[in-house]
Backbone as CSV, one residue per row, in Angstrom:
resi,resn,N_x,N_y,N_z,CA_x,CA_y,CA_z,C_x,C_y,C_z
1,MET,-31.849,-29.425,0.097,-31.316,-28.606,-0.978,-30.916,-29.542,-2.122
2,ASN,-31.412,-29.254,-3.308,-31.052,-30.094,-4.441,-29.905,-29.473,-5.246
3,TYR,-29.506,-30.130,-6.294,-28.362,-29.721,-7.116,-28.548,-28.322,-7.698
4,TYR,-29.733,-27.988,-8.166,-29.971,-26.695,-8.808,-29.923,-25.543,-7.812
5,ASP,-30.303,-25.782,-6.576,-30.240,-24.744,-5.559,-28.802,-24.375,-5.230
6,LYS,-27.896,-25.317,-5.302,-26.490,-25.050,-5.002,-25.878,-24.082,-6.006
7,LYS,-26.293,-24.161,-7.259,-25.725,-23.286,-8.282,-26.156,-21.834,-8.109
8,THR,-27.293,-21.583,-7.500,-27.792,-20.217,-7.374,-27.231,-19.489,-6.163
9,MET,-26.511,-20.180,-5.312,-25.941,-19.541,-4.130,-24.803,-18.618,-4.558
10,PRO,-24.716,-17.411,-3.985,-23.634,-16.503,-4.362,-22.282,-17.033,-3.887
11,ALA,-21.273,-16.811,-4.707,-19.924,-17.237,-4.351,-19.394,-16.319,-3.250
12,PRO,-18.667,-16.864,-2.286,-18.110,-16.015,-1.231,-17.077,-15.054,-1.820
13,GLN,-17.023,-13.844,-1.267,-16.069,-12.852,-1.741,-14.655,-13.254,-1.308
14,MET,-13.711,-12.998,-2.184,-12.312,-13.317,-1.930,-11.795,-12.473,-0.752
15,GLU,-10.991,-13.066,0.082,-10.363,-12.354,1.200,-9.266,-11.430,0.675
16,HIS,-9.011,-10.347,1.397,-7.958,-9.398,1.021,-6.950,-9.330,2.157
17,HIS,-5.716,-9.734,1.855,-4.636,-9.694,2.837,-3.439,-8.984,2.219
18,VAL,-2.754,-8.193,3.046,-1.524,-7.529,2.627,-0.477,-7.851,3.676
19,LYS,0.644,-8.432,3.231,1.728,-8.774,4.149,3.018,-8.160,3.614
20,MET,3.657,-7.344,4.455,4.919,-6.731,4.073,6.023,-7.249,4.986
21,THR,7.143,-7.607,4.383,8.285,-8.096,5.128,9.470,-7.155,4.906
22,ASN,9.869,-6.462,5.966,11.041,-5.587,5.959,11.032,-4.544,4.845
23,ARG,9.882,-4.086,4.441,9.722,-3.095,3.365,10.396,-3.525,2.068
24,ARG,10.675,-4.811,1.918,11.339,-5.325,0.712,10.487,-6.334,-0.043
25,LEU,9.516,-6.938,0.608,8.663,-7.939,-0.031,7.225,-7.690,0.389
26,LEU,6.344,-7.591,-0.617,4.935,-7.340,-0.374,4.139,-8.465,-1.008
27,GLU,3.295,-9.123,-0.211,2.441,-10.203,-0.700,0.993,-9.774,-0.505
28,ILE,0.217,-9.820,-1.596,-1.151,-9.316,-1.568,-2.091,-10.394,-2.095
29,ASP,-3.151,-10.679,-1.343,-4.212,-11.585,-1.769,-5.473,-10.764,-2.003
30,GLY,-6.346,-11.250,-2.864,-7.587,-10.548,-3.170,-7.427,-9.584,-4.334
31,VAL,-6.458,-9.847,-5.203,-6.216,-8.991,-6.367,-7.085,-9.461,-7.525
32,LYS,-7.841,-8.545,-8.092,-8.670,-8.861,-9.257,-7.895,-8.659,-10.556
33,GLU,-7.103,-7.587,-10.608,-6.430,-7.226,-11.853,-5.245,-6.322,-11.564
34,VAL,-4.182,-6.463,-12.364,-3.047,-5.553,-12.316,-3.257,-4.567,-13.455
35,ASP,-3.575,-3.315,-13.127,-3.887,-2.332,-14.159,-2.635,-1.768,-14.815
36,SER,-1.628,-1.431,-14.018,-0.379,-0.916,-14.581,0.735,-1.104,-13.562
37,PHE,1.956,-1.142,-14.076,3.098,-1.236,-13.172,4.367,-0.812,-13.899
38,ASP,5.293,-0.286,-13.117,6.647,-0.011,-13.567,7.554,-0.119,-12.346
39,SER,8.780,0.330,-12.456,9.733,0.135,-11.361,9.467,1.048,-10.165
40,GLU,8.563,2.028,-10.316,8.287,2.947,-9.218,6.850,2.911,-8.715
41,GLU,5.926,2.294,-9.481,4.530,2.326,-9.066,3.734,1.170,-9.661
42,PHE,2.867,0.593,-8.828,1.930,-0.459,-9.240,0.527,0.039,-8.952
43,LEU,-0.418,-0.254,-9.848,-1.826,0.024,-9.618,-2.562,-1.297,-9.728
44,LEU,-3.129,-1.751,-8.604,-3.831,-3.028,-8.543,-5.296,-2.802,-8.228
45,GLN,-6.163,-3.559,-8.885,-7.570,-3.557,-8.517,-7.778,-4.743,-7.596
46,THR,-8.189,-4.465,-6.355,-8.404,-5.519,-5.363,-9.892,-5.598,-5.034
47,VAL,-10.256,-6.591,-4.262,-11.657,-6.725,-3.841,-12.066,-5.592,-2.904
48,MET,-11.119,-4.851,-2.367,-11.395,-3.732,-1.478,-11.181,-2.378,-2.152
49,GLY,-11.011,-2.358,-3.467,-10.798,-1.108,-4.201,-9.418,-1.076,-4.824
50,TYR,-9.092,0.060,-5.428,-7.790,0.209,-6.072,-6.705,0.442,-5.028
51,LEU,-5.560,-0.199,-5.239,-4.417,-0.077,-4.345,-3.220,0.399,-5.148
52,VAL,-2.607,1.491,-4.695,-1.412,2.029,-5.336,-0.219,1.713,-4.441
53,ILE,0.822,1.136,-5.041,2.058,0.833,-4.320,3.162,1.651,-4.975
54,ARG,3.854,2.440,-4.161,4.957,3.253,-4.687,6.244,2.831,-4.003
55,GLY,7.329,2.899,-4.773,8.619,2.525,-4.223,9.726,2.710,-5.233
56,ASP,10.806,1.991,-5.015,11.983,2.088,-5.872,12.414,0.687,-6.269
57,ASN,12.726,0.517,-7.535,13.184,-0.778,-8.060,12.160,-1.890,-7.794
58,LEU,10.878,-1.570,-7.997,9.816,-2.544,-7.772,9.773,-3.556,-8.916
59,GLN,9.617,-4.814,-8.559,9.537,-5.897,-9.533,8.453,-6.866,-9.096
60,MET,7.718,-7.378,-10.082,6.705,-8.384,-9.785,7.406,-9.724,-9.648
61,LYS,7.335,-10.285,-8.463,7.992,-11.559,-8.188,7.085,-12.731,-8.539
62,ASN,5.783,-12.583,-8.260,4.827,-13.669,-8.489,3.489,-13.055,-8.864
63,LEU,2.811,-13.644,-9.846,1.494,-13.183,-10.253,0.614,-14.388,-10.527
64,ASP,-0.479,-14.486,-9.790,-1.474,-15.531,-10.008,-2.843,-14.868,-9.872
65,VAL,-3.342,-14.326,-10.996,-4.595,-13.576,-10.965,-5.775,-14.497,-10.676
66,GLU,-5.722,-15.734,-11.132,-6.815,-16.674,-10.851,-6.992,-16.876,-9.353
67,ALA,-5.887,-16.988,-8.634,-5.945,-17.138,-7.181,-6.001,-15.778,-6.484
68,GLY,-5.748,-14.688,-7.239,-5.785,-13.349,-6.657,-4.561,-13.013,-5.848
69,HIS,-3.394,-13.587,-6.197,-2.179,-13.385,-5.409,-1.106,-12.680,-6.236
70,VAL,-0.503,-11.641,-5.654,0.592,-10.911,-6.288,1.688,-10.714,-5.248
71,SER,2.948,-10.921,-5.670,4.114,-10.633,-4.821,4.964,-9.587,-5.529
72,ILE,5.381,-8.583,-4.770,6.190,-7.496,-5.318,7.416,-7.346,-4.433
73,LYS,8.598,-7.236,-5.076,9.811,-6.994,-4.300,10.419,-5.671,-4.731
74,GLY,11.176,-5.069,-3.844,11.805,-3.771,-4.052,11.669,-2.953,-2.780
75,LYS,12.113,-1.705,-2.815,12.010,-0.812,-1.661,10.636,-0.149,-1.690
76,ILE,9.790,-0.431,-0.706,8.407,0.040,-0.686,8.312,1.292,0.181
77,TYR,7.776,2.368,-0.435,7.618,3.641,0.257,6.191,3.899,0.710
78,GLU,5.217,3.459,-0.096,3.843,3.858,0.193,2.837,2.836,-0.334
79,LEU,1.796,2.615,0.457,0.620,1.849,0.049,-0.576,2.760,0.277
80,SER,-1.422,2.934,-0.733,-2.612,3.747,-0.518,-3.772,3.209,-1.334
81,TYR,-4.942,3.242,-0.711,-6.175,2.806,-1.349,-6.891,4.023,-1.903
82,LEU,-7.447,3.867,-3.088,-8.228,4.935,-3.694,-9.698,4.648,-3.451
83,ASP,-10.452,5.670,-3.123,-11.888,5.508,-2.933,-12.527,5.083,-4.241
84,GLU,-13.707,4.468,-4.157,-14.421,4.034,-5.353,-14.672,5.210,-6.289
85,GLN,-15.000,6.372,-5.741,-15.278,7.550,-6.565,-14.030,7.982,-7.327
86,HIS,-12.879,7.910,-6.664,-11.646,8.349,-7.284,-10.969,7.255,-8.093
87,GLY,-11.410,6.015,-7.951,-10.791,4.903,-8.664,-10.864,5.056,-10.165
88,GLU,-12.004,5.485,-10.692,-12.146,5.658,-12.135,-11.264,6.793,-12.636
89,LYS,-11.160,7.864,-11.849,-10.292,8.976,-12.238,-8.843,8.524,-12.274
90,ALA,-8.441,7.761,-11.276,-7.057,7.295,-11.216,-6.769,6.335,-12.357
91,LYS,-7.727,5.460,-12.636,-7.537,4.511,-13.716,-7.383,5.263,-15.031
92,GLY,-8.203,6.295,-15.248,-8.100,7.093,-16.458,-6.765,7.794,-16.553
93,LEU,-6.307,8.342,-15.430,-5.025,9.031,-15.399,-3.885,8.074,-15.703
94,PHE,-3.873,6.914,-15.043,-2.805,5.950,-15.251,-2.848,5.386,-16.662
95,SER,-4.034,5.168,-17.201,-4.107,4.612,-18.561,-3.597,5.632,-19.572
96,LYS,-3.782,6.934,-19.315,-3.249,7.955,-20.207,-1.727,8.017,-20.108
97,LEU,-1.209,7.855,-18.905,0.246,7.899,-18.719,0.961,6.724,-19.360
98,PHE,0.333,5.541,-19.358,1.008,4.328,-19.808,0.558,3.868,-21.182
99,LYS,0.047,4.766,-22.023,-0.343,4.380,-23.388,0.872,4.200,-24.255
């Protein structure tokens, strides 16, 4: 394999991990983009689809989009993934709400 062949190889897909500690700290890997957030809801685009996090007094503790890592603290009530079909609808809805 020469130098030019190495460049054409597809990059491995980022891993997606979700770790919750005592419903107070959420650490997520594999985040592509943070679409919207406030103290009660976060909408994240991950390598596995859109992820909605709902809770109370939510705050972004750490954000490193290049590495795909986000940490959120607060009282976490719900984590839910949106299907690819519904992801665009949800994104449209959230973008209208947060204009």
